[in-house]
C-alpha positions in Angstrom: -15.2 73.1 -68.2 -17.1 70.6 -66.3 -20.0 71.5 -64.2 -19.7 71.7 -60.4 -22.0 69.1 -58.8 -23.8 69.9 -55.8 -25.4 66.9 -54.3 -28.1 67.8 -51.7 -29.2 65.2 -49.2 -32.8 64.2 -49.5 -32.6 61.4 -46.9 -35.2 61.3 -44.1 -33.3 63.5 -41.6 -32.4 66.2 -44.1 -35.8 66.1 -45.8 -37.3 66.9 -42.2 -34.7 69.6 -41.8 -35.9 71.4 -45.2 -33.9 69.9 -48.0 -36.6 71.1 -50.4 -36.3 74.6 -49.3 -32.6 74.5 -49.6 -32.9 73.1 -53.2 -35.2 75.8 -54.0 -32.9 78.4 -52.6 -30.0 77.1 -54.4 -31.9 77.0 -57.6 -32.8 80.6 -57.2 -29.3 81.8 -56.5 -27.8 79.8 -59.3 -30.3 81.5 -61.7 -29.7 84.9 -60.1 -26.0 84.7 -60.6 -26.2 83.1 -64.1 -24.5 79.9 -63.0 -27.0 77.4 -64.8 -24.1 76.2 -67.2 -21.5 75.9 -64.4 -23.4 74.4 -61.4 -25.6 71.3 -61.4 -28.0 70.3 -58.6 -28.4 66.6 -57.8 -30.2 64.7 -55.1 -28.3 62.5 -52.7 -29.5 60.0 -50.2 -27.9 60.1 -46.7 -24.5 61.7 -46.6 -23.9 60.5 -42.9 -24.2 63.9 -41.3 -27.6 63.4 -39.5 -26.3 64.8 -36.2 -25.9 68.3 -37.6 -28.6 71.1 -37.8 -29.7 71.9 -41.3 -29.1 69.9 -44.6 -25.9 68.3 -45.9 -24.5 69.1 -49.3 -21.7 67.4 -51.0 -19.5 69.6 -53.3 -17.1 67.4 -55.2 -15.8 65.0 -52.6 -16.3 67.5 -49.7 -19.5 67.0 -47.4 -20.7 70.3 -45.7 -23.4 69.8 -43.2 -25.8 72.5 -41.8 -27.0 74.4 -44.9 -30.2 76.3 -44.3 -32.0 78.4 -47.1 -30.7 81.6 -45.3 -27.0 80.4 -45.6 -27.3 79.6 -49.5 -25.9 82.9 -50.7 -22.8 82.7 -48.6 -22.4 79.0 -49.1 -22.3 79.7 -52.9 -19.8 82.6 -52.6 -17.4 80.8 -50.2 -17.7 77.2 -51.4 -18.8 77.1 -55.0 -17.6 80.3 -56.8 -13.8 79.6 -55.8 -14.1 76.3 -57.6 -15.1 78.1 -60.8 -12.0 79.9 -60.9 
């Protein structure tokens, strides 16, 4: 099975909105849930969602704006785990 790629925006706007904290929260949740072999984190430059609060993340071809460290557990549960089957 291929890994699910999560591309976290690290462009200027998302960087200022806390992309580093989101990446650390995602890394922690991935480890906590034993998903290291199933989910891969990557950095992405601007995903074109700068008008939203929070950080933008691309899951496959789907761009999801507004991620904050507090929303990471529900984001994984609702957007990533279903893709793992």
